[in-house]
Backbone bond lengths (Angstrom), bond angles and torsions (degrees), N, CA, C in turn:
res aa  C-N    CA-C-N  psi(-1)  N-CA   C-N-CA  omega(-1)  CA-C   N-CA-C  phi
1 M - - - 1.457 - - 1.507 107.80 -
2 E 1.320 125.16 29.42 1.400 125.64 -177.30 1.490 112.94 -58.66
3 K 1.343 117.10 -36.92 1.506 122.83 -175.06 1.500 116.95 -74.14
4 V 1.316 113.12 -8.45 1.491 121.70 -173.57 1.622 106.19 -67.60
5 E 1.174 117.69 129.46 1.484 123.60 170.98 1.440 115.23 -90.30
6 H 1.346 116.76 121.53 1.472 118.82 -177.59 1.553 107.85 -110.30
7 K 1.384 113.12 137.78 1.488 116.25 177.25 1.528 104.59 -146.11
8 Y 1.419 111.01 164.66 1.423 119.86 172.33 1.510 109.08 -121.04
9 I 1.370 112.37 134.57 1.451 123.31 -175.79 1.510 107.46 -121.28
10 Q 1.399 116.01 133.99 1.373 125.74 -177.53 1.545 105.60 -73.24
11 V 1.289 119.20 117.93 1.538 122.08 -179.95 1.560 110.49 -132.37
12 N 1.160 120.81 117.63 1.398 122.82 178.38 1.442 121.42 41.31
13 G 1.408 110.45 45.46 1.484 123.61 179.08 1.483 114.14 86.56
14 S 1.356 118.95 -0.54 1.472 121.17 173.28 1.405 119.35 -126.85
15 K 1.265 120.75 160.05 1.478 122.23 176.76 1.547 111.70 -94.80
16 L 1.286 108.80 119.04 1.524 111.33 178.14 1.451 112.30 -105.13
17 H 1.206 119.33 145.21 1.546 128.86 -172.71 1.570 106.65 -90.54
18 V 1.347 113.07 130.60 1.450 120.94 179.84 1.576 107.68 -133.70
19 A 1.326 107.72 130.66 1.532 117.49 -178.43 1.555 106.29 -110.80
20 E 1.314 120.02 129.90 1.454 123.09 -178.49 1.487 109.44 -134.31
21 L 1.328 109.25 145.11 1.512 119.41 178.51 1.469 109.93 -150.51
22 G 1.409 115.45 130.75 1.527 120.21 -171.75 1.460 112.08 91.41
23 S 1.317 114.58 170.53 1.366 124.11 -173.15 1.590 115.69 -147.03
24 G 1.345 113.62 24.22 1.420 116.66 -177.47 1.477 111.20 -74.82
25 S 1.448 113.90 165.56 1.440 115.35 -173.94 1.600 111.22 -78.05
26 T 1.233 115.84 -14.81 1.571 119.80 173.62 1.418 111.72 -94.25
27 A 1.283 126.71 118.85 1.366 128.10 174.90 1.461 116.75 -93.92
28 I 1.308 113.27 136.14 1.560 123.72 -178.12 1.534 101.87 -114.49
29 L 1.425 107.00 117.69 1.488 113.19 175.16 1.508 115.04 -103.65
30 F 1.340 116.81 119.22 1.418 122.58 -171.79 1.711 104.62 -99.91
31 L 1.325 107.39 130.83 1.440 115.14 -179.66 1.492 111.64 -124.45
32 H 1.438 113.91 118.24 1.458 122.44 -172.00 1.564 114.40 -72.11
33 G 1.260 114.92 168.84 1.505 117.02 169.52 1.488 110.71 -115.71
34 F 1.322 118.06 -157.18 1.482 125.46 179.92 1.515 112.69 -96.86
35 P 1.341 117.42 133.60 1.437 132.56 2.17 1.526 107.28 -97.91
36 E 1.295 120.39 36.16 1.445 118.66 -159.96 1.577 106.21 -94.38
37 I 1.323 118.25 171.82 1.490 128.07 -174.78 1.555 104.88 -135.27
38 W 1.366 116.70 -180.00 1.447 118.75 -176.88 1.437 115.67 -46.28
39 Y 1.357 115.02 -33.47 1.582 123.81 -171.61 1.552 112.68 -63.52
40 T 1.248 115.17 -17.89 1.529 122.60 176.84 1.513 110.85 -57.66
41 W 1.390 109.90 -35.13 1.572 116.06 -173.37 1.544 113.50 -91.21
42 R 1.358 114.00 16.64 1.544 115.91 -170.88 1.426 113.81 -59.31
43 Y 1.363 118.88 -38.72 1.523 118.24 177.26 1.543 112.83 -67.20
44 Q 1.415 112.54 -46.66 1.372 113.70 179.93 1.589 117.59 -63.32
45 M 1.358 117.66 -36.56 1.277 117.33 178.40 1.495 117.72 -67.19
46 T 1.288 117.36 -32.91 1.474 127.81 173.51 1.522 107.26 -59.31
47 C 1.380 112.47 -55.58 1.427 122.94 -175.72 1.620 109.04 -57.50
48 V 1.247 123.14 -54.67 1.593 121.15 -172.57 1.655 104.12 -74.45
49 A 1.267 120.91 -35.90 1.544 117.73 173.50 1.527 111.67 -54.65
50 E 1.356 117.66 -50.23 1.450 117.47 177.13 1.437 118.97 -65.09
51 A 1.323 112.54 -15.48 1.528 120.28 175.07 1.530 111.86 -89.68
52 G 1.255 119.76 -1.12 1.484 126.38 176.72 1.531 119.13 94.12
53 Y 1.415 110.59 30.63 1.445 117.61 -179.31 1.491 107.35 -115.67
54 R 1.346 115.95 160.64 1.384 121.55 174.00 1.609 111.42 -92.33
55 A 1.307 116.65 112.63 1.511 113.59 -178.80 1.464 110.53 -99.66
56 I 1.285 109.74 132.75 1.574 117.49 -177.62 1.637 103.85 -128.25
57 A 1.336 116.19 125.60 1.389 122.24 168.73 1.441 115.76 -125.94
58 I 1.329 118.72 138.69 1.447 115.97 -171.99 1.595 105.32 -119.29
59 D 1.328 114.60 168.28 1.397 131.16 168.11 1.477 102.64 -103.72
60 F 1.337 116.90 112.78 1.561 122.52 168.95 1.511 111.39 -52.63
61 R 1.337 115.47 146.78 1.455 120.04 171.80 1.483 115.79 -38.76
62 G 1.305 121.78 120.35 1.517 122.56 177.07 1.455 110.10 89.27
63 Y 1.393 124.38 -2.38 1.511 127.80 -179.91 1.520 103.13 -109.85
64 G 1.390 105.78 137.14 1.609 110.63 168.77 1.392 116.39 58.39
65 L 1.326 120.05 -117.53 1.384 122.30 -176.07 1.516 115.94 -97.17
66 S 1.233 114.82 -1.86 1.532 120.03 178.97 1.530 114.69 -85.59
67 D 1.378 117.67 136.96 1.509 116.86 -178.00 1.511 111.55 -64.10
68 P 1.299 111.07 145.35 1.459 116.84 171.82 1.608 112.66 -81.32
69 K 1.269 114.41 176.66 1.373 121.32 171.60 1.545 110.93 -69.75
70 A 1.262 126.77 162.34 1.375 127.27 173.61 1.537 110.42 -60.50
71 E 1.395 121.20 -30.13 1.317 127.95 177.07 1.482 105.03 -126.69
72 P 1.343 117.20 87.31 1.471 118.24 -172.75 1.623 114.69 -56.78
73 E 1.360 110.99 -31.40 1.519 114.21 -175.47 1.536 109.18 -68.26
74 K 1.315 122.02 -5.81 1.570 123.25 -179.30 1.463 107.11 -103.24
75 T 1.434 120.90 16.28 1.471 119.44 -177.70 1.541 103.40 -75.84
76 T 1.453 111.63 140.87 1.455 116.21 -179.60 1.552 107.41 -134.33
77 Y 1.363 118.08 164.42 1.354 119.34 171.02 1.413 124.73 -52.50
78 A 1.422 113.58 -32.11 1.298 123.55 171.99 1.466 113.93 -57.98
79 D 1.390 116.83 -43.92 1.512 122.29 176.47 1.464 109.98 -55.75
80 I 1.302 115.50 -51.87 1.518 121.21 -173.25 1.433 107.40 -67.76
81 L 1.315 126.96 -37.24 1.394 126.11 -179.59 1.507 112.87 -65.42
82 S 1.431 115.69 -39.98 1.331 125.34 179.30 1.460 108.62 -68.33
83 D 1.380 119.96 -36.92 1.452 122.32 175.25 1.492 113.84 -60.02
84 L 1.439 111.11 -37.89 1.538 111.88 -179.13 1.491 114.02 -73.75
85 L 1.268 115.27 -34.92 1.492 114.93 179.06 1.569 112.48 -68.34
86 V 1.377 113.87 -36.40 1.507 114.69 175.36 1.447 112.03 -71.16
87 L 1.327 119.98 -37.28 1.535 124.01 172.97 1.447 113.39 -59.36
88 L 1.289 119.70 -41.69 1.499 119.92 -179.16 1.404 111.15 -63.98
89 D 1.373 114.77 -36.24 1.504 124.01 -175.04 1.565 109.03 -71.11
90 A 1.390 115.45 -39.42 1.349 123.89 179.45 1.500 111.52 -68.52
91 L 1.296 114.40 -29.85 1.567 119.02 179.16 1.570 107.89 -89.89
92 C 1.400 117.86 3.62 1.440 119.19 -176.15 1.419 117.26 56.41
93 L 1.289 118.30 38.20 1.421 132.86 179.89 1.487 111.47 -103.77
94 D 1.364 122.70 105.90 1.436 118.30 173.31 1.408 112.10 -103.32
95 K 1.367 120.19 1.76 1.486 125.01 176.50 1.465 106.79 -149.20
96 V 1.377 121.12 134.37 1.465 119.53 169.36 1.578 104.34 -147.55
97 V 1.383 105.78 165.01 1.544 108.72 170.21 1.628 105.53 -103.94
98 S 1.202 110.61 131.67 1.443 122.22 -173.94 1.446 112.69 -96.40
99 I 1.310 118.22 134.57 1.573 121.88 174.24 1.463 102.49 -131.86
100 A 1.358 118.40 119.74 1.419 121.62 -165.75 1.515 108.78 -144.07
101 K 1.352 120.02 153.42 1.403 129.16 -176.42 1.585 107.23 -137.89
102 D 1.322 103.99 141.40 1.590 113.27 171.63 1.343 105.95 64.60
103 F 1.491 124.27 -134.70 1.450 127.55 -173.37 1.603 105.51 -67.17
104 G 1.263 115.32 -27.97 1.560 114.14 176.19 1.487 115.31 -50.80
105 A 1.407 114.70 -40.22 1.390 118.15 175.01 1.534 114.37 -65.83
106 R 1.179 117.69 -31.83 1.588 121.18 -179.51 1.448 109.42 -67.59
107 L 1.352 121.39 -22.67 1.447 124.46 -177.47 1.518 109.60 -82.87
108 E 1.403 116.15 -16.78 1.364 117.71 174.42 1.481 110.82 -64.67
109 I 1.349 114.95 -39.22 1.448 119.89 -177.79 1.608 102.53 -83.66
110 I 0.528 156.49 -18.89 1.398 155.68 167.00 1.566 116.00 -122.04
111 K 29.785 137.74 -89.76 1.370 141.14 59.73 1.528 99.84 -121.40
112 V 1.145 123.39 127.38 1.464 130.98 -165.70 1.552 102.23 -102.22
113 D 1.409 117.86 98.08 1.442 120.06 -172.08 1.577 107.59 -65.98
114 G 1.351 109.74 130.89 1.469 116.13 171.68 1.508 108.28 88.78
115 F 1.275 118.21 -16.63 1.581 116.79 -177.21 1.569 107.51 -128.52
116 L 1.284 124.69 14.74 1.365 124.03 -175.96 1.557 116.05 -57.52
117 D 1.497 111.18 -45.08 1.458 120.03 -179.58 1.558 110.33 -60.89
118 E 1.318 107.39 -46.17 1.425 112.25 -172.66 1.570 113.06 -72.00
119 L 1.367 114.86 -32.85 1.441 122.81 169.70 1.490 111.95 -55.26
120 K 1.458 116.85 -49.85 1.445 120.28 -170.75 1.557 105.22 -67.07
121 L 1.366 121.33 -35.69 1.427 124.31 178.32 1.436 108.49 -56.19
122 I 1.336 117.55 -55.44 1.379 123.35 -178.85 1.511 114.33 -57.29
123 L 1.358 118.52 -46.21 1.403 118.65 178.22 1.567 111.98 -64.79
124 V 1.355 119.27 -44.48 1.450 119.31 174.57 1.516 111.82 -57.41
125 G 1.253 119.68 -39.25 1.484 123.34 -175.77 1.603 104.57 -68.53
126 F 1.306 116.74 -37.83 1.549 116.29 -178.83 1.415 109.41 -72.84
127 V 1.302 121.42 -44.11 1.571 122.02 -176.36 1.509 107.85 -67.24
128 R 1.412 114.70 -38.20 1.522 111.70 176.49 1.567 114.87 -58.69
129 K 1.390 113.81 -43.06 1.444 115.88 176.11 1.544 114.31 -66.00
130 I 1.276 120.26 -31.81 1.404 124.04 -179.40 1.594 105.45 -65.46
131 Y 1.368 116.93 -50.63 1.425 116.09 -179.44 1.465 117.81 -61.33
132 I 1.384 111.92 -43.31 1.544 115.58 168.49 1.459 120.76 -52.19
133 L 1.369 111.32 -49.81 1.478 118.69 -166.99 1.545 105.14 -77.49
134 F 1.244 121.17 -40.15 1.455 116.28 -168.82 1.603 114.31 -104.38
135 S 1.449 115.94 14.12 1.421 119.93 170.49 1.531 107.23 -96.59
136 K 1.394 121.08 7.96 1.365 122.92 176.07 1.501 107.56 -91.36
137 S 1.398 118.39 166.55 1.370 126.07 179.60 1.494 113.68 -86.08
138 E 1.304 117.36 -19.03 1.515 121.78 178.25 1.472 113.76 -89.99
139 L 1.277 118.96 141.61 1.449 127.42 176.90 1.367 109.92 -71.10
140 P 1.444 123.45 111.92 1.493 124.77 -174.19 1.518 111.88 -76.49
141 I 1.347 111.48 120.53 1.461 119.67 -178.68 1.535 103.11 -119.22
142 A 1.335 118.92 124.29 1.508 127.11 174.82 1.445 109.47 -75.43
143 A 1.230 113.72 146.11 1.534 121.69 171.35 1.514 111.97 -72.01
144 E 1.342 112.61 162.42 1.516 116.95 -179.41 1.562 105.18 -55.20
145 N 1.389 116.84 138.69 1.387 123.81 173.53 1.586 112.92 68.45
146 Q 1.392 114.84 13.77 1.445 119.43 177.96 1.441 111.26 -113.83
147 E 1.346 120.10 139.90 1.436 121.65 173.21 1.513 110.27 -85.03
148 I 1.369 117.47 142.08 1.425 119.68 -169.46 1.536 110.21 -61.51
149 M 1.317 119.02 -33.43 1.531 121.53 -178.22 1.477 111.90 -72.04
150 D 1.439 115.40 -16.53 1.458 113.97 174.78 1.509 113.21 -83.35
151 M 1.319 111.74 0.31 1.586 110.79 163.72 1.446 120.02 -64.55
152 V 1.209 113.66 -19.97 1.486 118.79 -177.65 1.439 114.11 -93.50
153 E 1.393 115.23 113.77 1.466 120.19 -178.69 1.576 109.33 -67.54
154 P 1.374 120.70 140.28 1.470 117.01 177.26 1.350 120.46 -57.27
155 S 1.356 121.02 -23.50 1.509 127.04 179.24 1.523 111.38 -82.83
156 T 1.329 116.76 -5.10 1.506 113.97 -175.72 1.533 108.67 -70.59
157 P 1.295 118.22 133.29 1.544 119.22 -178.42 1.547 111.40 -83.73
158 L 1.294 114.00 159.06 1.378 120.61 -178.44 1.538 109.20 -66.98
159 P 1.380 122.78 163.17 1.386 121.66 172.77 1.558 106.66 -61.60
160 P 1.426 114.95 147.84 1.492 116.88 179.82 1.502 118.71 -59.55
161 W 1.224 113.92 -19.47 1.552 119.30 179.42 1.521 113.82 -91.39
162 F 1.350 119.98 -0.52 1.457 123.73 -179.78 1.415 107.03 -126.86
163 T 1.288 118.77 117.34 1.560 125.37 -166.42 1.476 108.07 -95.85
164 E 1.450 112.72 170.17 1.358 118.67 172.30 1.576 113.12 -67.97
165 K 1.276 115.19 -28.04 1.459 121.10 176.23 1.608 113.96 -69.05
166 D 1.344 113.22 -40.42 1.446 123.54 172.65 1.698 107.85 -55.70
167 L 1.449 110.30 -45.90 1.341 113.32 179.74 1.502 116.12 -65.96
168 D 1.258 111.74 -39.66 1.560 117.87 -179.61 1.576 111.11 -65.80
169 I 1.302 118.56 -32.34 1.351 128.57 170.52 1.577 114.03 -59.45
170 Y 1.203 109.67 -47.46 1.517 115.54 179.07 1.571 109.99 -63.37
171 G 1.430 115.01 -42.68 1.421 115.63 178.59 1.610 117.10 -66.40
172 S 1.281 108.44 -28.12 1.532 116.77 176.10 1.485 110.04 -67.31
173 L 1.349 111.39 -53.56 1.535 115.36 -172.28 1.563 115.62 -71.38
174 Y 1.374 114.18 -16.33 1.373 119.02 172.38 1.473 115.81 -86.41
175 E 1.360 121.35 -3.62 1.421 124.60 176.59 1.530 111.79 -56.38
176 R 1.309 113.41 -41.14 1.547 118.00 -176.60 1.479 109.97 -62.88
177 S 1.242 115.18 -57.48 1.517 120.99 -166.97 1.462 112.79 -81.71
178 G 1.333 120.22 -27.83 1.487 122.23 -170.27 1.692 102.31 76.41
179 F 1.429 109.57 -163.88 1.428 113.25 -170.30 1.635 108.98 -125.59
180 R 1.406 112.73 6.15 1.519 113.20 -173.00 1.364 112.49 -66.89
181 T 1.365 117.88 -34.53 1.516 119.15 -171.34 1.609 102.16 -74.88
182 A 1.301 119.50 -44.12 1.412 119.02 -176.51 1.513 114.09 -65.66
183 L 1.276 118.18 -22.75 1.474 119.04 175.09 1.422 110.25 -82.88
184 K 1.337 122.47 -16.94 1.536 120.88 173.52 1.529 108.81 -93.65
185 F 1.392 120.69 -45.73 1.453 125.07 -172.31 1.550 105.80 -114.24
186 P 1.301 118.34 123.22 1.437 128.61 26.72 1.474 107.44 -102.56
187 Y 1.428 127.89 -35.41 1.475 119.14 -152.71 1.463 114.09 -76.49
188 R 1.339 121.69 -17.07 1.469 120.04 173.85 1.560 113.01 -87.81
189 S 1.314 113.79 4.78 1.515 123.56 172.64 1.401 117.80 -114.44
190 L 1.362 117.58 14.14 1.486 122.78 -177.92 1.453 114.15 -63.10
191 L 1.347 122.24 -32.55 1.382 123.78 -178.39 1.488 116.65 -82.81
192 E 1.304 114.82 5.11 1.517 119.35 -176.64 1.588 108.49 -65.10
193 E 1.251 118.09 137.04 1.466 125.17 -175.80 1.521 109.37 -91.23
194 F 1.292 113.28 135.77 1.528 121.67 -179.95 1.534 110.72 -112.82
195 N 1.400 122.09 -23.79 1.436 120.23 -177.71 1.473 114.91 60.18
196 I 1.365 120.91 35.82 1.403 120.40 178.35 1.502 112.56 -74.09
197 S 1.319 123.57 115.02 1.436 124.84 177.28 1.409 117.38 -67.11
198 N 1.333 118.97 -40.80 1.519 117.94 174.14 1.494 109.51 -126.49
199 P 1.334 114.78 103.45 1.473 123.42 -179.37 1.606 115.57 -77.67
200 K 1.347 113.15 7.99 1.452 112.01 -172.29 1.572 107.04 -82.30
201 I 1.456 109.84 143.05 1.479 118.69 177.97 1.493 105.18 -108.17
202 D 1.445 120.54 112.53 1.422 119.32 -177.39 1.434 112.51 -92.16
203 V 1.453 118.06 -19.73 1.366 118.37 -172.65 1.642 109.25 -72.21
204 P 1.358 115.13 159.14 1.424 113.70 174.01 1.489 118.64 -56.20
205 A 1.340 123.57 135.80 1.334 125.18 179.88 1.479 116.41 -138.94
206 M 1.234 124.33 158.84 1.441 128.46 178.75 1.478 116.62 -138.36
207 L 1.276 119.28 130.27 1.414 120.24 176.98 1.650 109.07 -111.30
208 I 1.236 118.34 119.39 1.548 128.59 178.41 1.527 100.43 -100.83
209 M 1.298 116.37 120.79 1.473 121.73 -177.80 1.433 113.41 -139.73
210 G 1.353 122.82 137.41 1.325 126.11 173.41 1.567 113.56 -77.55
211 E 1.400 114.64 135.17 1.534 111.98 176.48 1.475 114.71 -63.24
212 K 1.387 114.40 -18.14 1.579 119.51 -175.75 1.509 107.32 -102.85
213 D 1.344 120.43 13.25 1.393 122.31 171.96 1.594 114.47 -57.66
214 Y 1.281 121.01 117.58 1.432 120.77 -176.30 1.523 113.34 -57.50
215 S 1.292 114.53 -32.04 1.628 119.97 -178.01 1.498 109.94 -58.18
216 L 1.231 114.55 -24.11 1.650 116.55 177.67 1.467 109.24 -63.41
217 K 1.299 122.80 -12.91 1.493 126.98 -171.07 1.536 107.76 -93.88
218 F 1.364 119.69 -13.46 1.367 122.51 171.72 1.492 108.04 -56.13
219 P 1.318 126.36 139.47 1.462 128.73 -176.62 1.548 110.20 -58.58
220 G 1.284 119.17 122.46 1.408 128.35 172.10 1.590 112.06 91.92
221 T 1.236 115.49 -17.09 1.377 118.50 -173.31 1.561 115.29 -57.09
222 E 1.272 111.40 -59.10 1.622 118.03 -176.96 1.504 108.38 -65.10
223 E 1.308 119.62 -37.93 1.551 116.69 176.24 1.484 110.65 -65.60
224 Y 1.317 119.48 -42.23 1.496 122.08 179.52 1.534 114.38 -59.37
225 I 1.432 115.33 -36.14 1.447 115.78 178.25 1.549 110.67 -82.62
226 R 1.371 119.26 -42.95 1.322 113.34 -171.26 1.453 117.66 -80.94
227 S 1.344 113.79 -20.36 1.626 119.92 176.45 1.489 109.06 -73.02
228 G 1.294 120.45 -17.37 1.479 118.46 -178.49 1.547 117.40 94.75
229 K 1.301 110.08 -0.42 1.437 118.25 179.70 1.486 109.92 -55.88
230 V 1.302 118.73 -38.07 1.422 125.96 -171.23 1.551 105.90 -62.00
231 K 1.373 118.66 -26.03 1.476 120.04 -174.90 1.584 109.27 -73.52
232 H 1.344 119.58 -8.92 1.448 123.14 170.99 1.530 108.92 -57.38
233 F 1.334 113.84 -43.44 1.369 119.64 177.99 1.457 122.00 -88.02
234 A 1.292 114.94 -26.60 1.478 129.43 176.30 1.551 115.87 -129.71
235 P 1.401 116.06 75.24 1.516 116.18 -171.03 1.459 113.49 -62.70
236 N 1.296 122.61 -19.11 1.427 124.41 -178.12 1.526 110.56 -104.95
237 Y 1.301 115.05 42.83 1.393 120.24 -171.92 1.540 108.04 -101.42
238 E 1.253 113.39 128.05 1.675 122.72 176.73 1.566 102.87 -106.08
239 I 1.336 111.38 129.43 1.461 119.00 -179.21 1.604 106.32 -117.89
240 T 1.346 118.44 122.52 1.449 121.92 174.14 1.552 112.55 -123.94
241 F 1.289 119.42 117.60 1.474 121.78 176.15 1.509 109.29 -93.44
242 L 1.274 119.77 135.71 1.434 129.67 171.62 1.561 107.40 -100.38
243 P 1.440 120.14 113.24 1.399 124.36 -174.81 1.538 117.04 -47.21
244 E 1.329 114.23 -42.19 1.472 116.07 -176.44 1.530 115.18 -98.37
245 G 1.399 112.22 4.96 1.371 116.87 -173.36 1.532 114.37 -73.10
246 T 1.315 123.38 145.90 1.387 128.43 175.16 1.689 112.03 -114.59
247 H 1.141 115.31 -164.71 1.498 117.37 -175.73 1.553 113.66 -61.98
248 F 1.435 117.05 -30.12 1.333 123.21 -178.71 1.582 106.49 -104.28
249 V 1.217 116.96 56.89 1.537 120.16 -167.91 1.474 109.18 -71.72
250 H 1.459 121.79 -33.34 1.359 125.80 -177.68 1.674 110.44 -65.83
251 E 1.284 112.21 -25.64 1.542 111.79 177.11 1.571 112.77 -102.90
252 Q 1.391 113.15 -16.71 1.443 112.07 173.28 1.483 118.98 -86.34
253 L 1.336 111.91 -27.58 1.591 121.66 177.85 1.498 114.24 -131.31
254 P 1.431 109.28 58.31 1.572 111.07 -170.36 1.461 115.48 -62.47
255 D 1.350 117.46 -33.06 1.442 115.83 -177.08 1.643 113.72 -72.66
256 Q 1.303 114.98 -29.88 1.430 115.51 173.31 1.450 114.15 -70.04
257 V 1.328 115.63 -44.11 1.469 124.83 -174.43 1.459 104.59 -67.04
258 N 1.332 121.27 -46.50 1.474 123.62 177.32 1.503 113.81 -54.85
259 Q 1.341 118.97 -45.84 1.335 124.97 177.76 1.579 116.77 -57.48
260 L 1.485 109.67 -42.23 1.447 115.61 177.53 1.610 111.39 -66.03
261 I 1.356 114.93 -39.40 1.409 122.13 171.38 1.410 119.03 -50.36
262 L 1.341 112.25 -53.07 1.523 120.42 -176.60 1.477 111.02 -70.13
263 T 1.315 118.80 -31.51 1.479 123.93 179.88 1.472 107.51 -72.57
264 F 1.410 121.89 -39.74 1.478 124.69 176.59 1.536 109.56 -62.43
265 L 1.412 113.05 -47.40 1.474 116.11 -175.08 1.502 109.06 -68.17
266 G 1.274 118.73 -33.55 1.610 119.48 -178.71 1.520 102.31 -72.00
267 T 1.343 123.77 -38.08 1.484 123.01 -175.43 1.509 108.00 -65.51
268 Q 1.382 122.34 -45.63 1.373 126.06 176.90 1.537 115.30 -64.69
269 H 1.343 117.75 -29.67 1.409 120.68 177.09 1.442 106.87 -74.67
270 E 1.235 126.74 -36.79 1.333 127.73 -176.39 1.549 109.23 -71.18
271 S 1.384 118.20 -36.76 1.420 120.73 -175.69 1.562 109.14 -76.67
272 M 1.321 116.47 -31.45 1.482 122.28 172.02 1.547 112.11 -65.81
273 S 1.308 116.62 -41.55 1.506 120.90 176.75 1.551 110.32 -63.30
274 R 1.304 114.62 -44.22 1.529 116.00 179.40 1.603 110.64 -65.32
275 L 1.242 113.98 -40.53 1.448 117.99 179.09 1.631 114.15 -62.61
276 L 1.297 110.09 -44.67 1.482 116.11 170.27 1.499 117.09 -60.81
277 S 1.332 114.97 -37.46 1.460 121.38 179.62 1.508 107.83 -64.49
278 E 1.330 114.19 -49.61 1.447 117.50 -179.66 1.519 111.25 -63.78
279 L 1.261 122.64 -38.37 1.352 127.64 -179.40 1.535 110.90 -63.47
280 F 1.314 114.95 -40.53 1.398 125.39 -179.83 1.564 109.09 -62.83
281 K 1.325 111.47 -43.84 1.442 117.23 -179.43 1.532 110.16 -61.10
282 D 1.366 116.30 -44.65 1.414 120.88 179.19 1.428 111.75 -61.11
283 I 1.339 120.80 -41.98 1.446 122.40 -178.84 1.566 111.26 -66.98
284 V 1.380 113.92 -34.24 1.561 119.06 178.85 1.595 105.74 -65.68
285 L 1.337 115.87 -52.38 1.487 121.69 -177.56 1.554 109.21 -59.54
286 L 1.257 119.95 -39.98 1.518 124.90 175.06 1.512 109.75 -60.25
287 C 1.270 119.89 -46.39 1.472 124.26 -178.67 1.550 106.67 -66.49
288 H 1.275 121.07 -46.17 1.437 122.62 -179.69 1.588 108.81 -61.21
289 G 1.374 112.03 -44.53 1.466 114.74 -174.60 1.531 111.98 -68.68
290 G 1.382 112.67 -27.30 1.452 112.24 175.18 1.563 118.27 -72.17
C-alpha cells in the first residue's frame, strides 16, 4: 500500500484521517465497520484505483488515526454522520459511490504516555479475538457468567486470510485514537433516533454477503434478505451471496468481491451513459422542433 496518500482533514474540531488511491473522476468512498479501520479496504482500494476510480477510505472519529471526541463515550451516530458530510464538502465531493460494511452501511441511510506498549497489546488481543470469533458461521453466545471474548481460546489461530502482519498494523494504527470511541460507537448507540420520514433508498445498491456470515443467524435476518422484503425499502437492490464467505468477506475473498464491485460500477456507468444519450436526443429534438 505504498502508493496510498494519507492526509488529515479538520472536521468539526478534530482531525480525521483519510487514505486515497487513484485519481479517476468518479470517487468511491469506503466506510469501515467495527472494529475495523481504513486498512480493511486495502484490496478493494487497489482494485478500483487500477480500474480508473478514485478510492477514498477514512477512519471514523475515534478509530485508527482519527482524533476521538474529548469524551469518547459520548460519541453518537449524529456525530459521525455530521463528520461525513463536512468531510465530503472538504474534499469537494458532491457525489460519491459508497461501499460500506457493518455500521458503515447504516450511515448511508442516515498517545498514552507510559502505557503505549500495554495499550497496543490490549488492542491487538482484542482485534485478534474479534476476527477469530466473528469469522465463524455460528452466532457466538456466551454462557451465563461468561464474557463473550473469553470464548476464544488463546491457542486458536487467526483465520488463514488474516495475518499476524495485518494484526500488527491494526495495533499500530489504533495507537493514536485508543479504543474508547469504538467501544461506545456503534453498538452502544444503536437506539439513537433519527426520525427519518422516508427511509426508502432509490439509488442502485448492491449487497455482497457471505453465506457463512454469523449475522444471518440473528432471528429474522436471513428470511428478510432472501425473501425480498428488503426491496420494499431498496427497490434497486442487488443481492449476491458468496457460499464460503464470512462476516469479513471483503478481506477473506477479495478477488471475488472486487470483481462484483467492478461489474456493478460498470453496469451503473453504462446505464447512466444510455440515460444521458437519450436525454441529449430529446433536447436536440426539442431544439429542432422549436
